[in-house]
C-alpha positions in Angstrom: 0.0 0.0 0.0 1.4 3.4 -1.0 0.3 6.4 1.2 0.9 9.9 -0.2 -0.1 13.1 1.4 2.7 15.7 1.6 1.7 17.7 -1.4 -2.0 17.4 -1.3 -3.3 17.3 2.3 -2.8 21.1 2.7 -1.5 20.4 6.2 2.2 21.4 6.8 4.5 19.0 8.5 5.0 21.3 11.5 1.3 21.3 12.0 1.4 17.6 12.6 4.2 17.7 15.2 2.1 18.5 18.2 -0.5 15.9 17.3 2.2 13.2 16.9 3.6 14.1 20.3 0.1 13.8 21.9 -0.2 10.3 20.4 3.2 9.1 21.4 2.2 7.6 24.8 -0.8 5.8 23.1 1.4 4.5 20.3 3.6 2.9 22.9 0.6 1.4 24.6 -0.7 0.0 21.3 2.7 -1.5 20.6 2.6 -3.3 24.0 -0.9 -4.6 23.4 0.0 -5.9 19.9 2.6 -8.1 21.5 0.3 -9.6 24.1 -1.3 -13.0 24.0 -4.3 -12.1 26.1 -7.5 -10.3 24.8 -7.8 -8.0 27.8 -8.0 -4.5 26.3 -10.5 -2.7 24.0 -7.7 -2.5 21.5 -7.0 -6.2 21.6 -8.3 -6.7 18.0 -4.8 -5.8 16.9 -3.6 -9.1 18.3 -5.9 -11.1 16.0 -3.6 -11.2 12.9 -0.9 -12.8 15.1 -3.2 -15.4 16.7 -1.9 -18.6 15.1 -4.1 -20.9 17.2 -7.2 -19.0 16.0 -6.0 -19.3 12.4 -5.3 -23.0 12.8 -8.8 -23.6 14.2 -10.4 -21.7 11.3 -8.3 -23.7 8.8 -9.4 -27.0 10.4 -13.0 -25.9 10.7 -13.1 -24.8 7.1 -11.7 -28.0 5.8 -14.3 -30.0 7.7 -17.2 -27.8 6.5 -16.0 -27.4 2.9 -18.0 -30.2 1.1 -16.8 -31.3 -2.4 -19.9 -29.8 -4.0 -20.1 -26.5 -1.9 -21.4 -23.7 -4.2 -22.8 -21.0 -1.9 -22.0 -19.8 1.5 -24.7 -17.5 2.9 -23.3 -15.1 5.5 -26.1 -13.8 7.8 -24.9 -10.7 9.7 -25.1 -6.9 9.8 -22.7 -4.1 10.4 -19.4 -5.4 11.7 -20.6 -9.0 11.3 -20.4 -8.8 7.5 -19.0 -5.6 6.1 -15.3 -6.4 6.5 -15.8 -9.9 5.0 -17.8 -8.4 2.1 -15.2 -5.8 1.5 -12.4 -8.4 1.1 -14.5 -10.8 -0.9 -15.9 -8.2 -3.4 -12.6 -6.6 -3.9 -11.0 -9.9 -4.9 -14.0 -11.6 -6.5 -15.3 -8.4 -8.1 -18.5 -6.4 -7.8 -20.0 -8.6 -10.5 -18.9 -11.8 -8.8 -22.4 -13.5 -9.0 -22.1 -13.4 -12.8 -18.7 -15.0 -13.1 -17.6 -18.6 -12.8 -16.2 -18.6 -9.3 -17.2 -21.1 -6.6 -17.9 -21.2 -3.8 -19.7 -17.8 -3.8 -20.4 -15.7 -0.8 -23.9 -14.2 -0.5 -24.5 -11.6 2.2 -27.9 -11.4 3.9 -27.9 -8.4 6.1 -31.0 -6.3 6.4 -34.5 -7.9 6.6 -36.4 -7.7 3.3 -38.6 -10.1 1.4 -36.7 -9.1 -1.8 -33.3 -10.3 -0.5 -34.7 -13.4 1.2 -36.6 -14.4 -1.9 -33.5 -14.1 -4.0 -31.5 -16.3 -1.6 -34.2 -18.9 -1.3 -34.5 -19.1 -5.1 -30.8 -19.8 -5.3 -31.0 -22.5 -2.6 -34.1 -24.3 -4.1 -32.2 -25.0 -7.3 -29.5 -26.9 -5.5 -29.5 -30.7 -5.5 -28.3 -31.5 -1.9 -27.7 -29.7 1.3 -23.9 -30.3 0.8 -24.1 -27.6 -1.9 -24.6 -24.8 0.7 -23.5 -23.6 4.1 -25.1 -20.9 6.2 -23.0 -18.8 8.7 -25.0 -16.8 11.2 -23.0 -14.1 12.9 -24.1 -12.0 15.9 -21.6 -11.0 18.6 -24.3 -10.4 21.1 -26.3 -13.4 19.9 -29.5 -11.4 19.9 -29.3 -9.1 16.9 -32.9 -8.8 15.5 -32.0 -8.8 11.8 -29.6 -11.7 12.1 -32.0 -13.9 14.2 -35.0 -13.2 11.9 -33.0 -14.1 8.7 -31.6 -17.2 10.4 -35.1 -18.4 11.5 -36.6 -17.9 8.0 -33.7 -19.7 6.3 -33.7 -22.5 8.8 -37.4 -23.2 8.1 -36.8 -23.0 4.4 -33.9 -25.4 4.2 -35.5 -27.9 6.5 -38.6 -27.9 4.3 -36.5 -28.5 1.2 -33.6 -30.6 2.4 -34.6 -32.1 5.7 -32.7 -31.7 9.0 -29.8 -29.3 8.3 -28.1 -28.5 11.6 -24.8 -29.6 10.1 -25.1 -26.9 7.4 -25.3 -24.0 9.9 -22.4 -22.4 11.8 -22.9 -19.7 14.5 -20.3 -17.1 15.4 -21.0 -15.3 18.6 -19.6 -14.5 22.1 -19.0 -17.5 24.2 -21.8 -17.8 26.7 -24.3 -15.7 24.7 -27.9 -17.0 24.2 -27.0 -18.0 20.6 -24.0 -19.9 21.9 -26.2 -21.9 24.3 -28.7 -22.7 21.6 -25.9 -23.9 19.4 -24.7 -26.2 22.2 -28.2 -27.6 22.8 -28.8 -28.3 19.0 -25.2 -29.5 18.4 -24.5 -26.8 15.9 -21.0 -25.7 15.0 -20.2 -22.6 17.0 -17.1 -20.4 17.1 -16.5 -17.6 19.6 -15.3 -14.0 19.2 -13.0 -12.6 21.9 -15.3 -10.6 24.2 -13.0 -7.5 24.1 -13.1 -7.4 20.3 -15.8 -5.1 19.1 -17.8 -6.1 16.0 -16.4 -3.3 13.7 -12.9 -4.4 14.6 -13.5 -8.1 14.2 -12.7 -8.9 10.6 -9.6 -10.9 11.5 -11.5 -13.0 13.9 -13.7 -16.0 12.9 -16.2 -13.4 11.7 -14.2 -12.7 8.6 -11.7 -15.5 8.4 -14.1 -18.5 8.2 -16.3 -17.2 5.3 -13.2 -16.0 3.4 -11.5 -19.3 3.9 -14.5 -21.2 2.6 -14.5 -18.8 -0.4 -10.9 -19.8 -1.0 -9.4 -16.3 -0.4 -5.7 -16.5 0.6 -6.1 -16.1 4.3 -2.4 -16.5 5.0 -1.6 -13.5 2.8 -4.5 -11.5 4.3 -3.2 -11.9 7.9 0.4 -11.4 6.7 -0.7 -8.0 5.4 -2.5 -7.2 8.6 0.5 -8.2 10.7 2.7 -5.8 8.7 0.2 -3.0 9.3 0.3 -3.7 13.0 4.1 -3.5 13.0 4.0 -0.3 10.9 1.1 1.3 12.7 2.7 0.9 16.1 6.2 1.9 15.0 8.0 5.1 16.2 9.2 5.4 12.6 6.6 7.8 11.2 7.7 7.2 7.6 6.1 3.7 8.1 3.3 4.6 10.5 0.6 5.6 8.0 -2.1 4.9 10.6 -0.8 7.6 13.0 -0.1 10.1 10.2 -3.5 9.6 8.6 -5.3 10.1 12.0 -3.4 13.4 12.5 -4.2 14.6 9.0 -7.9 13.8 9.4 -8.0 15.5 12.8 -6.2 18.6 11.6 -8.6 18.9 8.7 -11.5 18.4 11.0 -10.2 21.2 13.2 -10.2 23.5 10.2 -13.9 22.8 9.7 -13.9 19.8 7.4 -16.4 17.7 9.2 -17.1 15.4 6.2 -14.7 12.6 5.3 -15.0 11.4 1.7 -13.6 8.0 0.7 -13.4 8.3 -3.1 -12.9 4.8 -4.5 -11.9 4.3 -8.1 -13.5 1.0 -8.8 -17.0 -0.4 -8.1 -15.3 -3.5 -6.5 -14.1 -1.2 -3.7 -17.6 0.0 -2.7 -18.0 -2.5 0.2 -14.6 -1.5 1.4 -15.8 2.1 1.5 -18.9 1.0 3.4 -16.9 -0.9 5.9 -14.8 2.2 6.6 -17.9 4.3 6.8 -19.2 2.1 9.6 -15.8 2.0 11.3 -15.7 5.8 11.4 -19.4 6.5 12.1 -19.7 4.1 15.1 -16.2 4.9 16.5 -16.4 8.7 16.4 -20.1 9.6 16.6 -20.5 10.2 20.3 -22.6 12.3 22.6 -20.0 12.4 25.3 -16.2 12.2 25.5 -14.3 9.8 27.7 -14.7 12.1 30.7 -18.5 12.2 30.3 -18.6 15.7 28.9 -21.4 16.4 26.4 -19.6 17.0 23.1 -21.8 15.6 20.2 -18.7 14.8 18.4 -18.1 13.1 15.1 -17.0 13.2 11.5 -19.5 12.4 8.8 -18.1 9.6 6.5 -19.4 9.3 2.9 -18.4 7.0 0.1 -17.9 8.0 -3.6 -17.3 5.7 -6.5 -15.2 6.9 -9.5 -15.9 7.6 -12.1 -19.7 7.2 -11.5 -19.9 9.9 -8.9 -18.0 12.5 -11.0 -21.4 12.9 -12.7 -23.4 13.3 -9.5 -21.3 14.7 -6.7 -18.1 16.3 -8.1 -19.8 19.7 -8.6 -20.5 19.8 -4.9 -17.0 18.6 -4.0 -15.3 21.3 -6.0 -17.9 24.0 -6.2 -19.6 23.7 -2.8 -18.4 24.6 0.7 -14.9 23.6 1.7 -16.1 21.1 4.4 -14.9 17.9 2.9 -11.6 16.0 3.4 -11.0 13.4 0.7 -9.1 10.1 0.6 -8.6 8.9 -3.0 -8.2 5.1 -3.2 -7.3 3.2 -6.4 -5.6 0.2 -7.9 -4.9 0.4 -11.6 -3.8 -3.1 -12.7 -6.3 -4.2 -15.4 -5.4 -4.2 -19.1 -7.9 -6.7 -20.5 -10.3 -4.7 -22.6 -9.2 -2.3 -25.3 -11.0 0.2 -27.4 -10.7 -0.8 -31.1 -8.6 1.1 -33.5 -11.5 1.4 -35.9 -14.3 3.1 -34.0 -18.0 2.4 -34.5 -18.8 5.9 -33.2 -15.9 8.0 -34.6 -15.5 11.7 -33.8 -17.3 11.7 -30.4 -14.3 11.4 -28.0 -10.8 12.1 -29.3 -7.7 10.0 -28.7 -9.4 6.9 -27.4 -8.7 4.4 -30.1 -6.4 1.6 -29.1 -6.5 2.6 -25.4 -7.3 0.2 -22.6 -10.3 0.8 -20.4 -7.9 1.1 -17.5 -5.9 3.8 -19.2 -9.0 5.8 -19.7 -9.7 5.5 -15.9 -6.2 6.6 -15.2 -6.8 9.7 -17.3 -10.1 10.4 -15.5 -8.2 10.0 -12.1 -5.6 12.5 -13.3 -8.3 14.9 -14.0 -9.8 14.4 -10.6 -6.5 15.2 -8.9 -6.0 18.3 -11.0 -9.5 19.5 -10.0 -8.8 19.1 -6.3 -5.5 20.9 -6.7 -7.0 23.8 -8.7 -9.8 24.3 -6.2 -7.4 23.9 -3.2 -9.4 21.1 -1.7 -7.3 18.7 0.5 -6.9 15.0 -0.3 -4.5 12.1 0.2 -3.8 9.2 -2.1 -3.8 5.5 -1.2 -2.6 3.1 -3.9 -3.7 -0.5 -3.1 -1.4 -1.7 -5.8 -2.5 -5.2 -6.8 -5.5 -5.1 -4.4 -4.7 -8.7 -3.4 -5.3 -10.4 -0.1 -2.0 -9.0 1.4 -2.8 -5.4 0.4 -6.4 -5.7 1.7 -5.2 -7.2 5.0 -2.8 -4.3 5.3 -5.4 -1.7 4.4 -8.1 -3.0 6.8 -5.6 -3.1 9.8 -4.2 0.3 8.8 -7.7 1.8 9.0 -8.5 0.2 12.3 -5.4 1.5 14.0 -6.0 4.9 12.4 -9.4 5.0 14.0 -8.0 4.2 17.4 -5.5 7.1 17.1 -8.2 9.5 15.8 -10.5 8.7 18.6 -7.7 9.3 21.1 -7.1 12.8 19.5 -10.8 13.6 19.8 -10.9 12.3 23.4 -13.6 9.7 22.5 -14.2 6.0 23.2 -13.8 4.3 19.9 -15.2 1.0 21.2 -18.7 1.7 22.3 -22.0 2.6 20.6 -24.5 3.5 23.2 -26.8 5.5 21.0 -27.5 2.5 18.8 -29.1 0.6 21.7 -32.1 2.9 21.7 -33.4 1.7 18.3 -32.9 -1.9 19.4 -34.9 -1.5 22.5 -37.8 0.2 20.7 -37.7 -2.5 18.0 -38.1 -5.2 20.7 -40.9 -3.3 22.3 -42.8 -2.9 19.0 -42.3 -6.6 18.2 -43.8 -7.5 21.6 -46.8 -5.3 20.9 -47.4 -6.9 17.5 -47.9 -10.4 19.0 
């Protein structure tokens, strides 16, 4: 991963020095935590990439569950229970993965809608045997309404069509949760998540590793990338510590009134990656109170843009509207498959495109975007994911999670709770009770 900011962030190096000094004690703390073997701290998620016993267990479980005819793995989860997995899978398999010959496929069932459930059940009813599918239900608390509802509906459907299917379900939850105890009573495969690892920081636990292993993503390279990001992101060498520098840049821009963070992704396959980061930032920084209990109503509003699509819907606002947006440009220009013919069917419409690859056109568009940001004096940084392979994705995800820990520390916020979300859950349960 290449991280570039010095000429484009509009923050001078000397402006970062006080922020870096403020974070130095916390950096040392994170470095100590990263070398621990016990999941005792809220930041303990940074130990996951080095947890060889966990990775061995996931490998063994995956081999046992991966039947010879496995075609579809249905991942039931919402928020941190599926976004990280979906981000890795769609980046590697592609945004159009359901249309290409790649098996097994991951299908993500998050929100509760008849439309999504109907689509999934139609896929399943065409299968010959229950060995053709596996259903992974993920809820850290074990009581997430959307996850439980989708699991119940799918359970009834597959039992009706394939008979008893306990062996085609896997639950991932906190040890001792209600879901955990049900799994034990029904003899369903169940894997725990360390209690101190919050959902949005859990992608390198069983939450992400098991589905990705079953989808034949290179897990070894994924965790190797994450391990390197932990090493770099806790290093005192700031030329390597992109997480700390990125947190300082985001905070400095926020202090200058840029309260909107735009992740501008130059490929549709990165959209889930952007949505994962949107959740990471939204839940980690959107707080009513700071760590001392003072009312602050803090936060940075994360948005996601896709290039070049959103150049035709949002760019006018980004470059002509108020200077309240700080942008991260993310790209990986590696394709060179499809080329525009030398002899055009529609000549004279766009100059100088014949013989060019589609990717080279996107590079030209990206160059135009950078030039527009510079002309309008709007701050941005660049992140090159290079090959966008498992190693780079592992590095990127861990880089972002460490960045969020540093950023929350600068803002004096607790990155690991989400008390405001509990209100809607309580009301939902109340309304469901009234509807009985």
